[in-house]
VEXVEXTI-311018 format. One record per residue: residue number from 1; z, y, x of N, C-alpha, C in turn. Coordinates in steps of 0.001 Angstrom, whole numbers, always signed. Each point is the difference from the previous one (the first is absolute). Layout:
<guses>
<guse NUM; <Z; Y; X>; <Z; Y; X>; <Z; Y; X>>;
...
</guses>
This chain:
<guses>
<guse 1; <+11885; -37630; -20475>; <+109; +1357; +272>; <+1572; +182; -197>>;
<guse 2; <+529; -480; -947>; <+1414; +338; -482>; <+882; -797; +1068>>;
<guse 3; <-382; -1284; +539>; <+701; -462; +1141>; <+126; +810; +1031>>;
<guse 4; <-1136; +589; +524>; <+4; +975; +1024>; <+747; +1120; -102>>;
<guse 5; <-12; +674; -1166>; <+766; +1230; -263>; <+1443; -414; -5>>;
<guse 6; <+383; -1164; -450>; <+1413; -530; -124>; <+532; -2; +1448>>;
<guse 7; <-904; -657; +901>; <+530; -109; +1348>; <+79; +1211; +665>>;
<guse 8; <-1165; +1159; -263>; <+223; +1096; +681>; <+1388; +854; -459>>;
<guse 9; <+240; -216; -1150>; <+1141; +778; -599>; <+1013; -611; +638>>;
<guse 10; <+197; -1082; +372>; <+1309; -723; +589>; <+295; +517; +1484>>;
<guse 11; <-1155; +604; +592>; <+139; +532; +1316>; <+918; +1469; +134>>;
<guse 12; <+672; +115; +799>; <+660; +1239; +178>; <-840; +962; +542>>;
<guse 13; <+269; +1314; -195>; <-761; +1191; +539>; <-73; +37; +1524>>;
<guse 14; <+1039; -465; +739>; <-1; -25; +1429>; <-1134; -1009; +349>>;
<guse 15; <-150; -955; -284>; <-987; -1060; +245>; <-1199; +321; -275>>;
<guse 16; <-279; +681; -1267>; <-1315; +415; -289>; <-309; +1214; +703>>;
<guse 17; <+775; +950; +598>; <-358; +1108; +709>; <-391; -477; +1319>>;
<guse 18; <+653; -1178; +569>; <-317; -355; +1166>; <-1502; -761; +11>>;
<guse 19; <-303; -616; -1054>; <-1350; -646; -167>; <-1015; +1221; -241>>;
<guse 20; <+307; +794; -644>; <-1079; +1220; -205>; <-109; +846; +1078>>;
<guse 21; <+914; -39; +1129>; <-169; +807; +1170>; <-1083; -579; +1030>>;
<guse 22; <-471; -1247; -439>; <-1300; -572; +758>; <-1221; +528; -547>>;
<guse 23; <-130; +791; -1189>; <-1085; +340; -562>; <-387; +1375; +482>>;
<guse 24; <-1443; +231; +184>; <-359; +1264; +337>; <-44; +1118; -1266>>;
<guse 25; <-382; +1141; +138>; <+240; +1069; -995>; <-709; -374; -1438>>;
<guse 26; <-1294; -485; +245>; <-794; -473; -1178>; <+718; -1103; -704>>;
<guse 27; <+606; -825; +883>; <+785; -1259; -616>; <+1102; +372; -825>>;
<guse 28; <+709; +1083; +470>; <+1224; +601; -857>; <-581; +647; -944>>;
<guse 29; <-1066; +607; -118>; <-437; +583; -1206>; <-349; -1028; -1098>>;
<guse 30; <-521; -982; +440>; <-414; -1208; -984>; <+1232; -589; -466>>;
<guse 31; <+1004; -216; +942>; <+1306; -721; -432>; <+528; +1070; -993>>;
<guse 32; <-29; +1065; +2>; <+784; +951; -755>; <-698; -17; -1478>>;
<guse 33; <-1180; -498; +68>; <-795; -9; -1514>; <+279; -1193; -611>>;
<guse 34; <+438; -1216; +730>; <+118; -1305; -603>; <+1096; +4; -1236>>;
<guse 35; <+1147; +818; +319>; <+994; -138; -1086>; <+946; +1230; +53>>;
<guse 36; <+643; +335; -1017>; <+1066; +1060; +15>; <+996; -92; +1113>>;
<guse 37; <+331; -1216; +215>; <+1064; -126; +912>; <-162; +289; +1484>>;
<guse 38; <-1352; +29; +401>; <-447; +342; +1146>; <-335; +1343; +130>>;
<guse 39; <-720; +606; -1157>; <-597; +1326; +331>; <+922; +1086; -638>>;
<guse 40; <+773; -305; -952>; <+984; +1181; -714>; <+1326; -107; +482>>;
<guse 41; <+451; +1130; -32>; <+1530; +66; +511>; <+752; -507; -1024>>;
<guse 42; <+1073; -1027; +570>; <+714; -530; -1012>; <+1302; +699; -127>>;
<guse 43; <+641; -232; -1198>; <+1335; +573; -502>; <+1039; -143; +1022>>;
<guse 44; <+617; +1297; +613>; <+1005; -15; +986>; <-528; -110; +1293>>;
<guse 45; <-1433; +102; +179>; <-508; -61; +1427>; <-895; +1229; -59>>;
<guse 46; <-9; +603; +1127>; <-952; +1351; +297>; <-1500; -411; +74>>;
<guse 47; <-231; -1028; +561>; <-1166; -389; +554>; <-426; -1464; -747>>;
<guse 48; <-1447; -95; -129>; <-617; -1148; -308>; <+60; -1112; +1109>>;
<guse 49; <-331; -1172; -86>; <-15; -851; +1255>; <-1007; +375; +983>>;
<guse 50; <-1405; +435; -470>; <-906; +300; +951>; <+361; +1491; +664>>;
<guse 51; <+521; +873; -823>; <+383; +1204; +563>; <+1216; -79; +888>>;
<guse 52; <+807; -1143; -197>; <+1127; -125; +1002>; <-621; -503; +1469>>;
<guse 53; <-1027; -978; -208>; <-619; -296; +1253>; <-705; +1145; +852>>;
<guse 54; <-703; +781; -881>; <-564; +1028; +634>; <+874; +995; +600>>;
<guse 55; <+1169; +264; -637>; <+734; +921; +388>; <+730; -386; +1426>>;
<guse 56; <+300; -1416; +42>; <+488; -613; +1252>; <-1120; +146; +1124>>;
<guse 57; <-1166; -311; -164>; <-1010; -83; +813>; <-284; +1406; +715>>;
<guse 58; <-1; +1221; -1079>; <+36; +1263; +429>; <+1039; +571; +866>>;
<guse 59; <+1171; -403; -267>; <+1090; +336; +678>; <+181; -603; +1353>>;
<guse 60; <-594; -1300; +173>; <+172; -458; +1274>; <-1084; +96; +878>>;
<guse 61; <-1266; +628; -543>; <-897; +108; +1071>; <-613; +1561; +105>>;
<guse 62; <+568; +1085; -873>; <-607; +1145; +102>; <+670; +690; +1151>>;
<guse 63; <-934; +855; +656>; <+604; +746; +1132>; <+439; +1437; -375>>;
<guse 64; <+529; +830; +704>; <+423; +1246; -485>; <-1043; +962; -155>>;
<guse 65; <-1185; -139; +773>; <-1158; +959; -325>; <-584; -509; -1223>>;
<guse 66; <-112; -1366; -311>; <-682; -338; -1248>; <+996; +425; -1200>>;
<guse 67; <+1250; -175; +110>; <+787; +589; -966>; <-143; +1278; -523>>;
<guse 68; <-213; +946; +1175>; <-396; +1406; -502>; <-1355; +142; -748>>;
<guse 69; <-834; -840; +84>; <-1317; +84; -561>; <+214; -630; -1513>>;
<guse 70; <+982; -651; -200>; <+90; -911; -1372>; <+1330; +356; -717>>;
<guse 71; <+100; +1087; -313>; <+1142; +517; -995>; <-161; -658; -1261>>;
<guse 72; <+851; -664; -633>; <-174; -794; -1190>; <+39; +814; -1133>>;
<guse 73; <-1095; -27; -874>; <-101; +698; -1355>; <+1105; -419; -793>>;
<guse 74; <+444; +656; -999>; <+943; -256; -1031>; <-334; -1171; -805>>;
<guse 75; <-1236; +118; -364>; <-594; -1177; -993>; <-642; -1146; +702>>;
<guse 76; <+218; -85; +1288>; <-748; -949; +861>; <+842; -1405; +186>>;
<guse 77; <-626; -1081; -301>; <+468; -1254; +244>; <+269; -372; +1658>>;
<guse 78; <+768; -847; +246>; <+330; -331; +1421>; <-1360; -670; +514>>;
<guse 79; <-579; -886; -866>; <-1339; -454; +332>; <-1040; +791; +396>>;
<guse 80; <-10; +1154; -833>; <-863; +1025; +208>; <+176; +788; +1192>>;
<guse 81; <+1227; +222; +427>; <+233; +612; +1391>; <-325; -957; +1070>>;
<guse 82; <+169; -1210; -209>; <-216; -848; +1078>; <-1468; -228; +257>>;
<guse 83; <-971; +100; -1146>; <-1483; +20; +167>; <-301; +1184; +786>>;
<guse 84; <+698; +1207; -325>; <-423; +1177; +679>; <+290; -78; +1290>>;
<guse 85; <+906; -775; +530>; <+423; -230; +1557>; <-1128; -887; +376>>;
<guse 86; <-483; -876; -613>; <-990; -914; +468>; <-1296; +875; +162>>;
<guse 87; <-174; +695; -1012>; <-1329; +955; +179>; <-12; +861; +1251>>;
<guse 88; <+1302; +789; +365>; <+274; +671; +930>; <-487; -660; +1386>>;
<guse 89; <+327; -1325; +169>; <-179; -723; +1110>; <-1440; -522; +238>>;
<guse 90; <-894; +228; -1143>; <-1285; -658; +297>; <-924; +1107; +478>>;
<guse 91; <-1074; -634; +659>; <-1185; +1016; +630>; <-513; +800; -1156>>;
<guse 92; <-291; +1362; +321>; <-686; +830; -1024>; <-1357; -520; -87>>;
<guse 93; <-672; +249; -1362>; <-1083; -240; -220>; <-518; +829; -1135>>;
<guse 94; <-1273; +119; -152>; <-689; +810; -1251>; <-224; -853; -1129>>;
<guse 95; <+753; +338; -1066>; <+127; -948; -1158>; <-1058; +459; -1130>>;
<guse 96; <-294; +1341; -181>; <-889; +496; -1014>; <-1031; +854; +780>>;
<guse 97; <-1303; -426; -317>; <-1028; +675; +646>; <-844; +604; -1270>>;
<guse 98; <-185; +1291; +277>; <-892; +886; -1234>; <-852; +701; +624>>;
<guse 99; <-1577; -417; -213>; <-1079; +609; +416>; <-1145; -765; +255>>;
<guse 100; <-950; +676; +324>; <-1585; -725; -13>; <-288; -200; +1227>>;
<guse 101; <+796; +459; +1023>; <-578; -41; +1429>; <+552; -947; +871>>;
<guse 102; <+1173; -800; -440>; <+528; -948; +988>; <-926; -1245; +134>>;
<guse 103; <+175; -421; +1143>; <-614; -1340; +173>; <+1002; -1144; -374>>;
<guse 104; <-603; -1193; +304>; <+955; -1046; -334>; <+1322; -27; +1031>>;
<guse 105; <+1247; -201; -901>; <+1250; +41; +825>; <+169; -1346; +774>>;
<guse 106; <-387; +107; +1171>; <+325; -1290; +775>; <+1448; -314; +382>>;
<guse 107; <+884; +919; -56>; <+1289; +42; +449>; <+756; +826; -992>>;
<guse 108; <+1121; -406; -569>; <+703; +1027; -889>; <+427; +1157; +511>>;
<guse 109; <+360; +122; +1252>; <+429; +1342; +690>; <-1081; +742; +486>>;
<guse 110; <-1347; -245; -376>; <-995; +825; +505>; <-1057; +257; -1133>>;
<guse 111; <-452; +1073; -132>; <-1168; +334; -692>; <-953; +711; +848>>;
<guse 112; <-1409; -294; -577>; <-1151; +479; +657>; <-901; +939; -912>>;
<guse 113; <-516; +924; +283>; <-851; +927; -786>; <-1349; -177; +740>>;
<guse 114; <-1034; -533; -633>; <-1139; -432; +758>; <-1222; +1284; -477>>;
<guse 115; <+98; +714; -975>; <-990; +810; -396>; <+507; +1322; -545>>;
<guse 116; <-732; +1060; +216>; <+323; +1412; -831>; <-1254; +624; -240>>;
<guse 117; <+284; +823; -1053>; <-1109; +594; -500>; <-804; +1166; +591>>;
<guse 118; <+825; +750; +862>; <-693; +948; +696>; <+940; +1200; +420>>;
<guse 119; <-425; +827; +1002>; <+599; +1265; +498>; <-943; +1069; -78>>;
<guse 120; <+450; +1267; -184>; <-873; +1182; +140>; <+882; +1119; +619>>;
<guse 121; <-589; +954; +557>; <+867; +1286; +571>; <-442; +1144; -573>>;
<guse 122; <+1206; +648; -209>; <+0; +1310; -491>; <-315; +1080; +978>>;
<guse 123; <-184; +1106; -334>; <-173; +1040; +1092>; <+756; +295; +1078>>;
<guse 124; <+1361; -514; -263>; <+956; +254; +970>; <+88; -1257; +994>>;
<guse 125; <-933; -1055; -491>; <+9; -1187; +1026>; <+1082; -959; -439>>;
<guse 126; <+776; +191; -1037>; <+928; -940; -348>; <-569; -1286; -811>>;
<guse 127; <+353; -1148; +271>; <-561; -1245; -598>; <+601; +12; -1492>>;
<guse 128; <-995; -337; -849>; <+455; -262; -1289>; <-578; -1251; -426>>;
<guse 129; <+727; -929; -818>; <-531; -1041; -441>; <-521; +15; -1564>>;
<guse 130; <-1253; -664; +84>; <-811; -80; -1415>; <+290; -1122; -744>>;
<guse 131; <-36; +38; -1222>; <+2; -992; -814>; <+1369; -769; -258>>;
<guse 132; <+172; -1126; -370>; <+1088; -718; -515>; <+296; -1118; +810>>;
<guse 133; <+480; +207; +1376>; <+186; -937; +863>; <+1419; -385; +451>>;
<guse 134; <+1115; +598; -551>; <+1408; -400; +215>; <+274; -1331; -415>>;
<guse 135; <+926; -483; +970>; <+417; -1532; -319>; <+1688; +154; +324>>;
<guse 136; <+836; -592; -759>; <+1135; +36; +230>; <+693; -1268; +89>>;
<guse 137; <+947; -181; +1086>; <+636; -1390; -1>; <+1738; +161; -110>>;
<guse 138; <+570; -665; -744>; <+1556; +352; -45>; <+695; -1336; +377>>;
<guse 139; <+1035; +224; +744>; <+817; -1274; +345>; <+1129; -189; -1248>>;
<guse 140; <+183; -1223; -122>; <+964; -189; -1248>; <+1433; +6; +305>>;
<guse 141; <+399; +77; +1396>; <+1375; +336; +288>; <+470; +1147; -423>>;
<guse 142; <+1254; -35; -679>; <+630; +1294; -626>; <+1168; +383; +954>>;
<guse 143; <-51; +1060; +542>; <+1009; +623; +895>; <+998; +867; -886>>;
<guse 144; <+1416; -285; +99>; <+835; +790; -941>; <+1006; +455; +783>>;
<guse 145; <+297; -36; +1121>; <+1023; +634; +845>; <-57; -263; +1297>>;
<guse 146; <+575; +691; +1037>; <+172; -289; +1335>; <-1282; +534; +684>>;
<guse 147; <-354; -740; +1252>; <-923; +490; +777>; <-1255; -932; +98>>;
<guse 148; <-1346; +316; +32>; <-973; -1081; -3>; <-1005; +791; +790>>;
<guse 149; <-685; -930; +914>; <-909; +465; +962>; <-1353; -1182; -222>>;
<guse 150; <-1156; +877; -304>; <-1306; -854; -50>; <-913; +504; +1070>>;
<guse 151; <-839; -831; +661>; <-990; +465; +913>; <-1345; -356; -574>>;
<guse 152; <-941; +986; -123>; <-1325; -133; -533>; <-923; -101; +1240>>;
<guse 153; <-499; -1049; +382>; <-1146; -151; +1095>; <-1513; +333; -915>>;
<guse 154; <-530; +956; +671>; <-1375; +540; -647>; <-1129; -309; +1149>>;
<guse 155; <-1059; -642; -467>; <-1156; -131; +896>; <-1060; +618; -738>>;
<guse 156; <-751; +1110; +538>; <-904; +753; -610>; <-768; +783; +996>>;
<guse 157; <-924; +801; -562>; <-859; +936; +854>; <+689; +1159; +318>>;
<guse 158; <-716; +1179; +102>; <+611; +1215; +371>; <+967; +688; -1175>>;
<guse 159; <-540; -173; -1269>; <+604; +755; -1033>; <+758; -857; -911>>;
<guse 160; <+1445; +231; -136>; <+714; -906; -892>; <+388; +884; -1217>>;
<guse 161; <-680; -377; -984>; <+372; +533; -1251>; <+994; -1054; -887>>;
<guse 162; <+1088; +116; +667>; <+1089; -1046; -328>; <+1248; +733; -404>>;
<guse 163; <+764; -474; -983>; <+1312; +307; -270>; <+982; -1013; -26>>;
<guse 164; <+1056; +235; +679>; <+994; -1149; +113>; <+1264; +580; -436>>;
<guse 165; <+696; -629; -939>; <+1390; +511; -398>; <+700; -989; -920>>;
<guse 166; <+791; +795; -779>; <+667; -782; -1123>; <-373; +482; -1285>>;
<guse 167; <+332; -1010; -965>; <-357; +297; -1546>; <+987; -611; -713>>;
<guse 168; <+371; +458; -1235>; <+781; -593; -864>; <-379; -1584; -305>>;
<guse 169; <+818; -828; -349>; <-561; -1534; -350>; <-403; +122; -1449>>;
<guse 170; <-1303; +400; -70>; <-777; -8; -1345>; <-1044; -969; +54>>;
<guse 171; <-651; -234; -1078>; <-1173; -871; -97>; <-1151; +919; -66>>;
<guse 172; <-534; +292; +1139>; <-917; +1000; +46>; <-1288; -483; -502>>;
<guse 173; <-458; -1294; +149>; <-1193; -514; -551>; <-38; +107; -1438>>;
<guse 174; <+947; -417; -615>; <+164; +35; -1616>; <-261; +1444; -382>>;
<guse 175; <+532; +960; +582>; <-324; +1337; -328>; <-1427; +430; -77>>;
<guse 176; <-517; -401; +1181>; <-1481; +333; +242>; <-735; -516; -1047>>;
<guse 177; <+151; -1329; -794>; <-811; -573; -881>; <-392; +1094; -1054>>;
<guse 178; <+1294; +727; -467>; <-274; +1045; -919>; <-1038; +1176; +509>>;
<guse 179; <-138; +123; +1183>; <-950; +984; +641>; <-1380; -629; +81>>;
<guse 180; <-322; -1266; -814>; <-1318; -597; -221>; <-411; -444; +1462>>;
<guse 181; <+856; -254; +911>; <-310; -586; +1336>; <-317; +1034; +959>>;
<guse 182; <+85; +1162; -179>; <-346; +961; +1037>; <+1138; +187; +966>>;
<guse 183; <-118; -155; +1205>; <+1219; +31; +831>; <+385; +1563; +395>>;
<guse 184; <+1257; +173; -135>; <+494; +1376; +396>; <+1227; -470; +834>>;
<guse 185; <+257; +651; +1181>; <+964; -145; +910>; <+1379; +444; -697>>;
<guse 186; <+969; -811; +221>; <+1405; +596; -656>; <+520; +1341; +515>>;
<guse 187; <-659; +372; +1367>; <+417; +1375; +333>; <-580; +855; -742>>;
<guse 188; <-1095; +55; -572>; <-759; +1026; -774>; <+321; -5; -1518>>;
<guse 189; <+846; -498; -405>; <+315; -138; -1683>; <+881; +1046; -254>>;
<guse 190; <-195; +811; -1113>; <+971; +845; -380>; <-296; +355; -1546>>;
<guse 191; <+836; +644; -554>; <-243; +382; -1555>; <-1304; +685; -187>>;
<guse 192; <-425; +877; +862>; <-1302; +798; -73>; <-1118; -899; +405>>;
<guse 193; <+118; -892; +822>; <-1199; -867; +608>; <+311; -1460; -455>>;
<guse 194; <-758; -578; -586>; <+183; -1505; -768>; <+1389; -127; -586>>;
<guse 195; <+161; +890; -1050>; <+1303; -75; -633>; <+372; -1361; -630>>;
<guse 196; <-935; -973; -437>; <+209; -1130; -562>; <+689; -900; +1064>>;
<guse 197; <-508; +0; +1291>; <+428; -838; +1077>; <+1284; +447; +499>>;
<guse 198; <+294; +1378; +77>; <+1246; +591; +94>; <+1033; -245; -820>>;
<guse 199; <-361; -225; -1401>; <+907; -191; -992>; <+399; -1541; +170>>;
<guse 200; <-868; -816; +119>; <+91; -1543; +213>; <+1010; -212; +1160>>;
<guse 201; <-272; +819; +1240>; <+985; -427; +1160>; <+1245; +441; -429>>;
<guse 202; <+357; +1443; -612>; <+1101; +205; -419>; <+948; -879; -964>>;
<guse 203; <-904; -336; -861>; <+624; -946; -1035>; <+772; -1167; +497>>;
<guse 204; <-246; -375; +1251>; <+553; -1166; +579>; <+1391; +304; +767>>;
<guse 205; <+201; +1236; -176>; <+1449; +571; +839>; <+992; -796; -528>>;
<guse 206; <+1052; -283; +702>; <+1019; -649; -286>; <+1246; +654; +492>>;
<guse 207; <+1317; -239; -171>; <+1209; +631; +535>; <-1; -427; +1646>>;
<guse 208; <-766; -1107; +452>; <+155; -211; +1094>; <-872; +957; +1071>>;
<guse 209; <-890; +872; -745>; <-496; +1011; +912>; <+903; +1025; +402>>;
<guse 210; <+1180; +252; -675>; <+838; +1016; +383>; <-361; +1228; -512>>;
<guse 211; <+487; +1123; +585>; <-174; +1396; -78>; <-1288; +576; +488>>;
<guse 212; <-494; -532; +1205>; <-982; +526; +626>; <-1443; -118; -702>>;
<guse 213; <-744; +1207; +136>; <-1242; +47; -594>; <-1226; -160; +944>>;
<guse 214; <+458; -472; +1123>; <-1052; -401; +1074>; <-386; -1580; -269>>;
<guse 215; <-987; +17; -853>; <-217; -1477; -549>; <-1351; -495; +1074>>;
<guse 216; <-471; +776; +688>; <-1012; -500; +959>; <-183; +912; +1175>>;
<guse 217; <-24; -510; +1157>; <+83; +1098; +1205>; <-655; -753; +1067>>;
<guse 218; <-898; +684; +676>; <-836; -799; +1034>; <-235; +913; +1360>>;
<guse 219; <-249; -636; +1056>; <-556; +386; +1109>; <-1539; -37; +101>>;
<guse 220; <-662; +1106; +92>; <-1413; +65; +42>; <-549; -168; +1198>>;
<guse 221; <-550; -1096; +472>; <-443; -242; +1316>; <-1078; +1079; +555>>;
<guse 222; <-842; +268; -836>; <-1211; +911; +486>; <+324; +1420; +494>>;
<guse 223; <+1279; +518; -771>; <+498; +1395; +434>; <+1385; +26; +344>>;
<guse 224; <+741; -1041; -337>; <+1448; -166; +358>; <+874; +801; -1092>>;
<guse 225; <-687; +594; -828>; <+831; +506; -1162>; <+956; -882; -790>>;
<guse 226; <+1016; +483; -654>; <+859; -787; -972>; <-554; +233; -1413>>;
<guse 227; <-200; -901; -765>; <-443; +157; -1357>; <+939; -645; -965>>;
<guse 228; <+367; +708; -947>; <+1042; -592; -1004>; <-575; +296; -1368>>;
<guse 229; <+491; -762; -1152>; <-197; +304; -1254>; <+1006; -628; -837>>;
<guse 230; <+295; +726; -1118>; <+1053; -471; -849>; <-638; -461; -1344>>;
<guse 231; <-1397; -39; +22>; <-870; -436; -1181>; <+262; +935; -1301>>;
<guse 232; <+442; +1171; +328>; <+188; +933; -1196>; <-503; +1273; +417>>;
<guse 233; <+472; +970; +529>; <-368; +1272; +464>; <-139; +364; +1370>>;
<guse 234; <+698; -842; +885>; <-166; +182; +1424>; <-669; -957; +614>>;
<guse 235; <-841; +471; +980>; <-1042; -697; +742>; <-506; +759; +1113>>;
<guse 236; <-247; -528; +1248>; <-517; +711; +985>; <+381; -198; +1408>>;
<guse 237; <-698; +591; +969>; <+491; -190; +1506>; <+917; +926; +378>>;
<guse 238; <+734; -533; +1074>; <+982; +1166; +605>; <+31; -408; +1597>>;
<guse 239; <-6; +1005; +630>; <+217; -17; +1655>; <+1567; -438; +197>>;
<guse 240; <+83; -592; +1320>; <+1273; -324; +315>; <+136; +65; +1575>>;
<guse 241; <+1206; +40; +542>; <+90; +11; +1367>; <-113; -1307; +523>>;
<guse 242; <-1073; +120; +1103>; <-353; -1272; +733>; <-1369; -579; -442>>;
<guse 243; <-691; +722; -1125>; <-1108; -520; -673>; <-1150; -308; +1081>>;
<guse 244; <-532; -1099; -157>; <-1130; -492; +820>; <-827; -947; -513>>;
<guse 245; <-1286; +230; +56>; <-892; -1160; -636>; <-217; -1147; +858>>;
<guse 246; <-584; -1087; -629>; <-255; -1117; +583>; <-1516; -299; -149>>;
<guse 247; <-644; +214; +1205>; <-1539; -118; +26>; <-377; -1319; +537>>;
<guse 248; <-824; -914; -734>; <-310; -1273; +513>; <+1147; -948; -233>>;
<guse 249; <+4; -1023; +804>; <+655; -1206; +63>; <+1682; +419; +436>>;
<guse 250; <+959; -571; -515>; <+1331; +333; +456>; <+961; -654; -1025>>;
<guse 251; <+1314; +202; +375>; <+1127; -390; -745>; <+804; +1179; -678>>;
<guse 252; <+288; -23; -1269>; <+963; +998; -439>; <+1164; -942; -560>>;
<guse 253; <+1116; +598; +278>; <+1273; -782; -569>; <+729; +1327; -874>>;
<guse 254; <+463; -577; -1107>; <+628; +748; -993>; <+1481; -547; -55>>;
<guse 255; <+930; +1083; +51>; <+1460; -259; -119>; <+350; +582; -1350>>;
<guse 256; <+506; -853; -884>; <+505; +604; -1385>; <+1684; -150; +64>>;
<guse 257; <+432; +994; +30>; <+1609; -78; +103>; <+368; +430; -1324>>;
<guse 258; <+467; -968; -705>; <+506; +383; -1441>; <+1375; +610; -194>>;
<guse 259; <+643; -209; +1122>; <+1431; +556; -24>; <-151; +1632; +328>>;
<guse 260; <-922; +463; +875>; <-271; +1290; +180>; <-975; +451; -925>>;
<guse 261; <-943; -573; -551>; <-967; +342; -934>; <-1123; +437; +703>>;
<guse 262; <-388; -562; +1128>; <-1161; +565; +846>; <-1035; -1078; +466>>;
<guse 263; <-1184; +723; +327>; <-1184; -1055; +452>; <-525; +607; +1267>>;
<guse 264; <+37; -797; +1185>; <-346; +504; +1300>; <-1149; -847; +472>>;
<guse 265; <-609; +505; +921>; <-1380; -506; +463>; <-12; -319; +1382>>;
<guse 266; <-442; -1089; +576>; <-128; -428; +1307>; <-1541; -284; +359>>;
<guse 267; <-480; +573; +962>; <-1399; -200; +454>; <-216; -782; +1260>>;
<guse 268; <-460; -1162; -57>; <-56; -946; +1105>; <+1357; -19; +784>>;
<guse 269; <+1028; -216; -748>; <+1264; -211; +491>; <+992; +1258; +338>>;
<guse 270; <-606; +1137; -133>; <+601; +1239; +278>; <+266; +696; -1249>>;
<guse 271; <+1332; +518; -215>; <+430; +864; -1039>; <-839; +1306; -153>>;
<guse 272; <-453; +448; -1075>; <-726; +1232; -21>; <+949; +838; -549>>;
<guse 273; <+690; +1074; +774>; <+938; +988; -467>; <+1203; -427; -751>>;
<guse 274; <+332; +664; -1011>; <+1053; -357; -896>; <-337; -753; -1066>>;
<guse 275; <+637; +134; -1270>; <-606; -845; -1257>; <-1090; +580; -556>>;
<guse 276; <-970; -687; -610>; <-1073; +517; -533>; <+302; +510; -1391>>;
<guse 277; <+1035; -519; -729>; <+245; +297; -1436>; <+1398; -131; -159>>;
<guse 278; <+684; +713; -846>; <+1423; -160; -540>; <-155; -291; -1412>>;
<guse 279; <+1270; -160; -588>; <+124; -156; -1480>; <-464; -1248; -711>>;
<guse 280; <-145; -1090; +765>; <-465; -1265; -575>; <+1457; -681; -467>>;
<guse 281; <-318; -869; -1161>; <+1282; -831; -373>; <-487; -950; -1119>>;
<guse 282; <+755; -1067; -26>; <-336; -961; -1135>; <-821; -1143; +756>>;
<guse 283; <-676; -706; -781>; <-973; -1159; +432>; <-1472; +423; +541>>;
<guse 284; <-348; -560; +961>; <-1413; +88; +448>; <-576; -1126; +505>>;
<guse 285; <-1350; -213; +93>; <-701; -953; +597>; <-935; +559; +1189>>;
<guse 286; <-306; -610; +1051>; <-1082; +298; +691>; <-1573; -32; -476>>;
<guse 287; <-685; +956; +422>; <-1343; -49; -594>; <-980; +784; +847>>;
<guse 288; <-1270; -321; -181>; <-1100; +766; +749>; <-1097; +228; -1008>>;
<guse 289; <-706; +1255; +420>; <-1159; +223; -877>; <-1063; +425; +876>>;
<guse 290; <-1186; -626; -20>; <-1149; +61; +1031>; <-1339; +508; -477>>;
<guse 291; <-515; +843; +740>; <-1282; +368; -135>; <-898; +87; +1156>>;
<guse 292; <+97; -969; +1067>; <-626; -176; +1155>; <-304; -1491; +261>>;
<guse 293; <-1118; -347; +681>; <-225; -1330; +423>; <+1082; -317; +1082>>;
<guse 294; <+832; -806; -472>; <+1132; -395; +1059>; <+710; -1170; -433>>;
<guse 295; <+859; -684; +934>; <+931; -1042; -378>; <+1484; +489; +265>>;
<guse 296; <+966; -285; -867>; <+1116; +535; +71>; <+1177; -1340; -95>>;
<guse 297; <+886; +202; +815>; <+991; -1392; -186>; <+1455; +680; -1>>;
<guse 298; <+912; -663; -714>; <+1417; +510; -169>; <+894; -1119; +392>>;
<guse 299; <+987; +523; +914>; <+1104; -1054; +399>; <+1346; +729; -192>>;
<guse 300; <+929; -740; -235>; <+1434; +626; +166>; <+504; -75; +1248>>;
<guse 301; <+698; +1120; +271>; <+634; -149; +1480>; <+1406; +700; -16>>;
<guse 302; <+784; -388; +929>; <+1427; +818; +42>; <-158; +1332; -36>>;
<guse 303; <+984; +592; -795>; <-61; +1434; -10>; <+416; +698; +1197>>;
<guse 304; <-792; +871; +756>; <+475; +704; +1177>; <+1054; +836; -302>>;
<guse 305; <+646; +210; +1101>; <+1287; +949; +11>; <-256; +1496; -198>>;
</guses>
């Protein structure tokens, strides 16, 4: 081991950087953990060896649009920023599934709800769901800036009790364990309803959430309304110009513009009116909450003009 270390120490940084440039992101992480010379900033140098490799790769490959999406945090390493770039280029998928009604996930970008508890009708004829059948799926990709567009393809019957939108990057499943496994949709959590769950969600707040209190915002397929929640005192539906429901199968596209702080909706390729919601800011992830028998897939697409 000492011989190997001596030989490595005799190599110059330029040669080591060139060798390390052949590693993928995981290889760079492991290399940075092997010794202080590779993973820690050296005296007189701004970056460690692996950070320098990551910095060069990022600078050489990032596009203008990608750069707008990936403003570097003050406390973020270059390898962390490069990992964020790699994540931005990967296909979207559902990384966290919470609920009792999901079927086996045959593809990471698709979820299927195979059973529900029931439906009843009020005197006004409005459909109301009975029981505890909501299930939630969250993408692990974190959006921090720029414009992001995701398309959700829904295959279902006539009624879509489905919410599509954005949520803060929280560990939703861990919070629900404190609720003894009972499923609560993140849209319907407040200080007055499920205060323990609401407190658990708010406790995960970081400075990366920014000043916006729009922590959860969705398009409701069955009536087209916008639903928002701050997990404190504000929660509810709101009408908006261009509101239109999605009945049965179809595609809903959501455009998150973090430069403008807006969320817009596209139905089967056509934009619905103006923006659905303003006042968004900070970090978000895509997510869906479902109370219908259906299949939903998520895909990243180029943001429309």
